C-alpha positions in Angstrom: 0.0 0.0 0.0 1.3 3.4 -0.9 -0.3 5.0 2.2 -1.9 7.7 0.0 -5.6 8.5 0.3 -8.1 9.7 -2.3 -11.4 11.2 -1.3 -14.1 11.8 -3.9 -17.5 13.5 -3.6 -19.9 12.1 -6.3 -22.9 14.4 -6.8 -24.2 13.7 -10.3 -26.6 11.0 -11.4 -26.3 10.8 -15.1 -24.5 8.1 -17.1 -21.7 10.4 -18.3 -21.1 11.8 -14.8 -21.1 8.3 -13.2 -17.9 7.2 -15.0 -15.3 9.6 -13.5 -15.7 8.7 -9.8 -15.8 5.0 -10.5 -12.9 5.0 -12.9 -10.7 7.3 -10.7 -11.7 5.4 -7.6 -11.0 1.9 -9.0 -7.7 3.1 -10.6 -6.4 4.7 -7.4 -7.3 1.6 -5.4 -5.4 -0.5 -8.0 -2.4 1.8 -7.4 -2.6 1.2 -3.7 -4.5 4.3 -2.6 -7.0 4.0 0.2 -10.2 5.4 -1.5 -13.5 6.7 -0.2 -16.3 7.9 -2.4 -19.0 10.0 -0.7 -22.2 9.8 -2.8 -24.6 12.6 -2.2 -27.7 14.1 -3.9 -28.0 12.6 -7.4 -24.8 10.7 -7.1 -26.7 8.2 -4.9 -28.2 6.8 -8.2 -24.8 5.1 -8.7 -25.3 3.0 -5.5 -28.7 1.6 -6.5 -28.8 -2.2 -7.2 -30.5 -1.5 -10.6 -28.6 1.1 -12.5 -30.8 3.0 -15.0 -28.7 6.1 -15.6 -29.3 8.3 -18.7 -27.3 10.9 -20.6 -28.7 14.4 -20.5 -27.4 16.3 -23.5 -29.5 19.3 -22.4 -27.4 21.8 -20.5 -24.2 19.9 -21.5 -22.7 22.0 -24.3 -19.4 20.2 -24.3 -21.0 16.9 -25.2 -19.8 15.9 -28.7 -22.9 15.2 -30.8 -23.0 12.3 -33.3 -22.9 12.9 -37.1 -21.9 16.6 -36.6 -25.3 17.3 -35.1 -23.8 20.1 -33.0 -23.2 22.0 -36.2 -26.8 21.8 -37.6 -29.0 20.6 -34.8 -30.1 23.3 -32.3 -29.3 22.6 -28.6 -33.0 23.1 -27.8 -33.7 20.1 -30.1 -32.1 17.9 -27.4 -35.2 18.5 -25.3 -37.4 16.7 -27.9 -39.1 13.7 -26.2 -37.1 10.6 -26.8 -33.8 12.4 -27.4 -32.5 11.5 -23.9 -33.1 7.8 -24.6 -31.5 8.0 -28.1 -28.4 9.8 -26.7 -28.1 7.3 -23.8 -28.3 4.4 -26.2 -25.6 6.0 -28.5 -23.4 6.7 -25.5 -23.6 3.1 -24.3 -22.8 1.8 -27.8 -19.9 4.1 -28.1 -18.5 3.0 -24.7 -18.9 -0.6 -25.6 -17.3 -0.2 -29.0 -14.3 1.5 -27.4 -13.9 -1.3 -24.8 -14.9 0.9 -21.8 -16.2 -1.1 -18.9 -19.9 -0.8 -17.9 -20.8 1.1 -14.8 -21.8 -2.1 -13.2 -18.4 -3.6 -13.9 -16.6 -0.5 -12.6 -18.7 -0.4 -9.5 -17.9 -4.1 -8.9 -14.2 -3.3 -9.4 -14.5 -0.7 -6.7 -16.2 -3.1 -4.3 -13.5 -5.8 -5.0 -10.7 -3.2 -4.5 -12.3 -2.3 -1.1 -13.1 1.3 -2.1 -15.2 2.6 0.8 -18.5 3.8 -0.6 -20.6 6.1 1.7 -24.2 7.1 1.0 -25.1 10.5 2.4 -27.6 9.8 5.1 -29.1 13.3 4.9 -29.8 12.9 1.2 -31.3 9.4 1.7 -33.6 10.9 4.3 -34.4 14.1 2.3 -35.5 12.1 -0.8 -37.1 9.4 1.3 -35.0 6.7 -0.4 -35.2 3.1 0.8 -31.8 1.8 1.8 -32.8 -1.7 0.5 -32.6 -0.2 -3.0 -28.8 0.2 -2.6 -26.1 -2.4 -3.2 -24.7 -4.3 -0.2 -21.5 -3.3 1.5 -21.9 0.5 1.5 -21.9 2.7 4.6 -24.2 5.5 5.5 -22.9 8.7 7.0 -23.0 12.5 6.9 -20.7 15.3 6.0 -18.7 14.7 9.2 -18.0 11.1 8.0 -16.6 12.4 4.8 -14.4 15.1 6.5 -13.1 12.4 8.9 -11.5 10.7 5.8 -10.9 13.7 3.6 -9.1 15.6 6.3 -6.2 13.3 5.9 -6.6 12.7 2.1 -3.7 13.4 -0.3 -6.2 14.2 -3.1 -9.8 15.3 -2.8 -12.0 15.5 -5.9 -15.5 16.9 -6.3 -17.3 15.3 -9.3 
């Protein structure tokens, strides 16, 4: 073990925003870091047993559009019903074709690598979420739980 620590706060619940904390967490763990990911607000979606995350092209101007759509298709067009599902399907196909692991696989890697995953208890209570919807092996805690670990972390990321 390198003795280094990585603390991550995961706040987003879309498909594209779920990859960074899981990729960075599993990679750091493989490099010998002690890793803790604190999932709060919409980031809690990543801890659900059944992952059903979507891509939201609306409000994401940096997202490359297929077939040069960003040149001729208005941003407002991404709000058309069904576009979110189409974009999600295209993103999943692109990831698969490039050999990127699925979110489920990345999450499993984190579990196997003993990445500590903490669900924000306040958010669980706020949104009246049922803890039985979450995967096994996670902890529940508040901001103080995160600061306990992050206070000694070498790297802290907010995603």
